[in-house]
C-alpha positions as CSV (number, residue, x, y, z in Angstrom):
1,X,96.5,107.3,98.4
2,X,95.3,103.9,97.1
3,X,92.0,103.4,95.2
4,X,91.6,99.7,95.5
5,X,88.6,99.3,93.3
6,X,85.8,101.2,91.7
7,X,82.6,101.8,93.7
8,X,79.7,101.6,91.3
9,X,75.9,101.8,91.6
10,X,73.6,101.4,88.6
11,X,70.1,102.8,89.0
12,X,67.2,102.2,86.7
13,X,64.8,105.2,86.4
14,X,61.3,105.2,85.0
15,X,61.9,107.7,82.2
16,X,65.5,108.9,82.2
17,X,66.9,105.4,81.7
18,X,69.9,103.8,83.5
19,X,72.1,106.1,85.5
20,X,75.4,105.0,87.0
21,X,77.3,106.4,89.9
22,X,81.0,105.4,89.9
23,X,84.3,106.4,91.4
24,X,86.0,106.6,88.1
25,X,89.3,108.1,89.2
26,X,93.0,107.1,88.6
27,X,94.6,106.8,92.1
28,X,98.1,106.9,90.7
29,X,97.4,110.2,88.9
30,X,95.8,111.7,92.0
31,X,98.3,110.5,94.6
32,X,100.7,113.4,94.4
33,X,98.1,116.2,94.2
34,X,96.2,114.5,97.1
35,X,99.4,114.4,99.2
36,X,100.2,118.0,98.4
37,X,96.8,119.0,99.8
38,X,97.3,117.0,103.0
39,X,100.8,118.6,103.4
40,X,99.5,122.1,102.9
41,X,96.7,121.5,105.4
42,X,99.1,120.1,108.0
43,X,101.2,123.3,107.7
44,X,98.1,125.5,107.8
45,X,96.7,123.6,110.8
46,X,100.0,124.1,112.7
47,X,99.7,127.9,112.3
48,X,98.4,130.0,115.2
49,X,94.8,129.6,114.2
50,X,93.3,130.0,117.6
51,X,94.5,133.6,117.7
52,X,92.8,134.6,114.5
53,X,90.0,132.0,114.0
54,X,87.1,134.4,114.4
55,X,88.5,137.0,112.0
56,X,89.6,134.3,109.5
57,X,86.1,132.6,109.6
58,X,84.4,136.0,108.9
59,X,86.7,136.7,106.0
60,X,86.3,133.2,104.5
61,X,82.5,133.3,104.7
62,X,82.3,136.7,103.0
63,X,84.8,135.7,100.3
64,X,83.1,132.4,99.7
65,X,79.6,133.9,99.5
66,X,80.9,136.5,97.1
67,X,82.5,133.8,95.0
68,X,79.6,131.3,94.8
69,X,77.1,134.1,94.3
70,X,79.2,135.6,91.5
71,X,79.4,132.3,89.7
72,X,75.6,132.3,89.5
73,X,75.5,135.9,88.2
74,X,75.5,137.8,91.5
75,X,76.5,141.5,91.3
76,X,77.6,142.4,94.8
77,X,81.3,143.1,95.3
78,X,83.1,141.3,98.1
79,X,83.1,144.4,100.2
80,X,79.3,144.9,99.7
81,X,78.8,141.2,100.6
82,X,80.6,141.7,103.8
83,X,78.5,144.7,104.7
84,X,75.3,142.9,103.8
85,X,76.2,140.0,106.2
86,X,76.5,142.5,109.0
87,X,73.1,144.0,108.5
88,X,70.1,143.4,110.7
89,X,67.7,140.9,108.8
90,X,65.0,143.5,108.9
91,X,67.2,145.8,106.7
92,X,67.5,143.3,103.9
93,X,65.4,144.6,101.0
94,X,67.0,143.8,97.7
95,X,67.2,140.3,96.1
96,X,71.0,140.5,95.7
97,X,71.2,141.1,99.5
98,X,68.8,138.2,100.2
99,X,70.8,135.8,98.1
100,X,73.9,136.6,100.1
101,X,72.1,136.3,103.5
102,X,70.5,133.0,102.4
103,X,73.9,131.6,101.6
104,X,75.2,132.5,105.1
105,X,72.1,130.7,106.5
106,X,72.9,127.7,104.4
107,X,76.5,127.7,105.6
108,X,75.3,127.9,109.2
109,X,72.9,125.0,108.6
110,X,75.7,122.9,107.1
111,X,78.3,123.7,109.9
112,X,75.8,122.9,112.6
113,X,74.7,119.6,110.9
114,X,78.2,118.2,110.3
115,X,79.3,118.7,113.9
116,X,76.4,116.5,115.1
117,X,77.8,113.1,116.2
118,X,77.0,110.4,113.6
119,X,76.0,112.9,110.9
120,X,75.7,111.4,107.4
121,X,74.7,113.0,104.1
122,X,71.1,112.4,103.4
123,X,68.3,113.7,101.2
124,X,66.7,115.7,104.0
125,X,69.9,117.6,104.5
126,X,70.2,118.4,100.8
127,X,66.6,119.7,100.8
128,X,67.2,121.8,103.9
129,X,70.3,123.4,102.4
130,X,68.3,124.2,99.2
131,X,65.5,125.7,101.3
132,X,67.9,128.0,103.1
133,X,69.5,129.1,99.9
134,X,66.3,129.9,97.9
135,X,63.9,131.0,100.7
136,X,62.0,134.2,99.8
137,X,63.6,134.4,96.3
138,X,61.2,134.8,93.5
139,X,61.2,132.1,90.8
140,X,58.5,130.9,88.4
141,X,58.8,127.2,89.4
142,X,61.2,126.8,92.3
143,X,59.9,125.8,95.7
144,X,62.5,125.9,98.5
145,X,63.5,122.3,99.4
146,X,61.2,120.7,96.8
147,X,62.7,118.6,94.0
148,X,62.0,119.5,90.4
149,X,59.2,117.7,88.4
150,X,59.1,119.2,85.0
151,X,55.7,119.6,83.1
152,X,55.9,118.1,79.7
153,X,56.1,121.5,78.0
154,X,59.1,122.7,80.0
155,X,62.5,121.2,79.6
156,X,65.5,121.8,81.9
157,X,69.0,122.0,80.3
158,X,72.4,122.3,81.9
159,X,75.5,123.9,80.4
160,X,76.2,125.8,77.2
161,X,78.2,125.5,74.0
162,X,81.0,127.6,75.3
163,X,81.7,125.1,78.1
164,X,81.4,121.9,76.2
165,X,77.7,121.6,75.3
166,X,74.3,121.3,76.8
167,X,73.0,118.3,78.8
168,X,69.4,117.4,79.6
169,X,69.2,116.0,83.2
170,X,66.3,113.9,84.4
171,X,63.0,115.7,84.0
172,X,60.5,113.5,85.8
173,X,60.1,114.1,89.6
174,X,60.1,110.4,90.4
175,X,63.4,110.0,88.6
176,X,64.9,112.9,90.4
177,X,63.9,111.6,93.8
178,X,65.2,108.1,92.9
179,X,68.6,109.4,91.9
180,X,69.0,111.7,94.9
181,X,68.4,108.8,97.2
182,X,70.8,106.7,95.2
183,X,73.4,109.5,95.4
184,X,73.4,109.5,99.2
185,X,73.4,105.7,99.3
186,X,76.3,105.6,97.0
187,X,78.1,108.2,99.2
188,X,77.7,105.8,102.1
189,X,79.4,103.1,100.1
190,X,82.3,105.4,99.5
191,X,82.6,106.1,103.2
192,X,82.4,102.4,104.0
193,X,85.2,101.7,101.4
194,X,87.3,104.5,103.2
195,X,87.4,106.7,100.1
196,X,88.9,110.0,101.4
197,X,86.7,113.0,101.8
198,X,89.0,114.9,99.4
199,X,87.9,112.5,96.7
200,X,84.3,112.0,97.8
201,X,83.4,115.7,98.0
202,X,84.1,116.7,94.4
203,X,82.4,113.5,93.1
204,X,79.2,114.2,95.1
205,X,79.4,117.8,93.8
206,X,79.7,116.5,90.2
207,X,76.9,113.9,90.4
208,X,74.6,116.3,92.2
209,X,75.0,118.8,89.4
210,X,74.4,116.0,86.9
211,X,71.1,115.2,88.4
212,X,70.3,119.0,88.9
213,X,67.4,118.2,91.2
214,X,66.0,121.7,91.8
215,X,64.6,124.4,89.6
216,X,67.0,127.0,90.9
217,X,70.1,127.2,93.2
218,X,71.7,123.9,92.2
219,X,75.3,125.3,91.8
220,X,75.1,127.0,95.2
221,X,73.7,123.9,96.9
222,X,76.4,121.7,95.2
223,X,79.2,123.8,96.5
224,X,77.8,123.8,100.0
225,X,77.4,120.0,99.9
226,X,81.0,119.7,98.8
227,X,82.2,121.9,101.6
228,X,80.0,120.1,104.2
229,X,81.6,116.7,103.4
230,X,85.1,118.1,104.0
231,X,84.0,119.9,107.2
232,X,82.5,116.6,108.5
233,X,86.0,115.1,107.9
234,X,87.6,117.7,110.1
235,X,88.8,120.3,107.6
236,X,88.5,123.9,108.9
237,X,88.0,127.1,106.9
238,X,89.4,125.7,103.6
239,X,86.2,123.9,102.3
240,X,84.2,127.1,101.8
241,X,87.3,129.0,100.5
242,X,87.1,126.8,97.4
243,X,84.3,129.0,96.0
244,X,86.8,131.7,95.2
245,X,89.0,129.3,93.3
246,X,86.0,128.1,91.2
247,X,85.2,131.7,90.4
248,X,88.8,132.5,89.4
249,X,88.8,129.4,87.1
250,X,85.1,129.5,86.2
251,X,85.5,128.4,82.5
252,X,87.6,125.4,83.5
253,X,85.2,124.6,86.3
254,X,82.2,124.5,84.0
255,X,84.1,122.8,81.1
256,X,85.3,120.0,83.3
257,X,81.8,119.0,84.3
258,X,81.0,118.4,80.6
259,X,84.3,116.8,79.9
260,X,83.8,114.2,82.7
261,X,80.2,113.6,81.5
262,X,81.4,113.0,77.9
263,X,84.3,110.8,79.2
264,X,81.7,108.6,80.9
265,X,79.6,108.4,77.7
266,X,82.7,107.3,75.8
267,X,83.3,104.5,78.5
268,X,86.7,106.0,79.5
269,X,88.0,103.9,82.4
270,X,88.6,106.9,84.8
271,X,86.3,109.6,83.5
272,X,86.3,111.8,86.6
273,X,90.1,112.2,87.2
274,X,90.3,115.6,85.5
275,X,87.7,117.2,87.7
276,X,89.0,115.7,90.9
277,X,92.6,116.7,90.0
278,X,91.3,120.3,89.3
279,X,89.6,120.2,92.7
280,X,92.7,119.1,94.6
281,X,94.8,121.8,93.0
282,X,92.1,124.3,94.1
283,X,92.2,123.0,97.6
284,X,96.0,123.3,97.7
285,X,95.9,126.9,96.4
286,X,93.1,127.8,98.8
287,X,94.8,126.3,101.8
288,X,98.1,128.1,101.1
289,X,96.3,131.4,100.6
290,X,94.6,130.9,104.0
291,X,97.9,130.1,105.6
292,X,99.4,133.3,104.2
293,X,96.4,135.2,105.5
294,X,96.8,133.7,109.0
295,X,100.4,134.8,109.0
296,X,99.5,138.3,107.8
297,X,96.8,138.7,110.6
298,X,99.2,137.4,113.2
299,X,101.8,139.9,112.0
300,X,99.2,142.7,112.3
301,X,98.4,141.6,115.9
302,X,102.1,141.5,116.8
303,X,102.7,144.9,115.2
304,X,99.7,146.5,117.0
305,X,101.0,145.1,120.3
306,X,104.4,146.5,119.6
307,X,103.3,150.0,118.8
308,X,101.0,150.1,121.8
309,X,103.8,149.0,124.1
310,X,106.2,151.6,122.6
311,X,103.5,154.3,123.1
312,X,103.0,153.2,126.7
313,X,106.8,153.3,127.2
314,X,106.9,156.9,125.7
315,X,109.0,155.8,122.7
316,X,106.2,157.1,120.5
317,X,104.2,160.3,121.0
318,X,100.5,160.5,120.4
319,X,101.0,161.9,116.9
320,X,103.3,159.1,115.8
321,X,101.0,156.5,117.3
322,X,98.0,157.9,115.5
323,X,99.9,157.9,112.1
324,X,100.8,154.2,112.4
325,X,97.3,153.3,113.6
326,X,95.8,155.1,110.6
327,X,98.1,153.3,108.2
328,X,97.1,150.0,109.8
329,X,93.5,150.7,109.4
330,X,93.9,151.6,105.7
331,X,93.0,148.9,103.2
332,X,96.3,149.5,101.3
333,X,99.2,151.9,100.9
334,X,98.5,155.5,101.6
335,X,100.2,158.1,99.3
336,X,102.2,160.6,101.3
337,X,100.4,163.6,99.7
338,X,97.0,162.0,100.4
339,X,97.9,161.5,104.1
340,X,99.0,165.1,104.4
341,X,95.7,166.3,103.1
342,X,93.7,164.1,105.4
343,X,91.7,166.0,108.1
344,X,92.9,163.7,110.9
345,X,96.6,164.4,109.9
346,X,96.1,168.1,109.6
347,X,94.5,168.2,113.0
348,X,97.6,166.6,114.5
349,X,99.9,169.4,113.3
350,X,97.5,172.4,113.5
351,X,99.8,174.4,115.7
352,X,103.1,172.7,114.8
353,X,105.8,173.3,112.2
354,X,106.5,171.4,109.1
355,X,109.9,170.4,110.7
356,X,107.9,168.6,113.4
357,X,105.9,166.7,110.8
358,X,109.1,165.7,109.0
359,X,110.8,164.7,112.3
360,X,107.8,162.5,113.3
361,X,107.8,160.6,110.0
362,X,111.6,160.2,110.0
363,X,111.4,158.7,113.5
364,X,108.7,156.2,112.4
365,X,110.7,155.2,109.4
366,X,113.9,154.8,111.5
367,X,112.0,152.5,113.9
368,X,110.7,150.6,110.9
369,X,107.1,151.3,111.9
370,X,106.4,153.0,108.6
371,X,107.9,152.2,105.2
372,X,107.8,154.3,102.1
373,X,108.0,152.9,98.6
374,X,109.4,154.4,95.4
375,X,106.0,156.0,94.6
376,X,106.1,157.7,98.0
377,X,103.3,155.6,99.4
378,X,103.3,154.7,103.1
379,X,102.9,151.2,104.4
380,X,102.9,149.7,108.0
381,X,106.4,148.7,108.8
382,X,105.9,145.0,108.9
383,X,104.9,145.0,105.2
384,X,107.5,144.1,102.5
385,X,108.0,147.2,100.3
386,X,110.1,147.5,97.2
């Protein structure tokens, strides 16, 4: 990757003063992590995605919404988030549930927009995403899709001492509107200069958060914008998976925003390199994790096909087939003692001897359809057990 020259836009605002958008990255430093992301994505894209795309998309969306919501203080677990997303909208009652559903709506808005031929990032899109994220949520000042315009007595601050200090973004509505239009104009310059989406996306995220244009929901909107720019460039699944990486590295995530801001204030030549480098590493990790998950899902599908075939061929009886199916349906290993107490298992052997139970399990282990670890926990046979 070669960054030929900086792309800079200086904006004069009415009250906030001058504000400069600039590329500010070291192409030499970023070349290797950038290439590693491309290599990881090439391997991921070559995997059998078509077989598992629907399941993978569902998992990524739930995981991403859990991650981005948790960053902002959400309390739903990932499993609860998945269940909420499957509810009928009429069943949504609690604010936490609404936050999750709103994010899913915003993801859908973004995915539909970026697949439109000729789509470009614009102010209207940003406002639409914000409206989707904050609709029906109660806030003293926030209006969905409406930029912030602070009254004199109310100041907005971003950040905290633990993550590098506080920053006061533009307060006046005209300044906010001016800078948001300048942000999308600057992004068009980046596109014209052929700056890769993997570099553009985190920079738009960074500058969007620096302007902090809304009363509420800025972090969630910023992460959707970042993902949308990658999706528009052809990346699948991975863009929204980044939210989990941000959550796992939340202190570094917040600290780097302030570090880049202070780098700019100190007139450091490439102030944004640390955040973009962090982002690229997150993308590499996220893509590799998705690749592993695809392989795991494919292994499950192949395993299910195998046990069904063997059952049809009478190599497995109905009891043995049920045992393997139950282990597959479990979310993790099943202790042998727990399985023996399970009502479904006891029903299988209601009129049969203990020797029959032992023989069934021995046969499943001999066929490598069931594995047992040192703690006497049972796993599906395709899993690696030590």
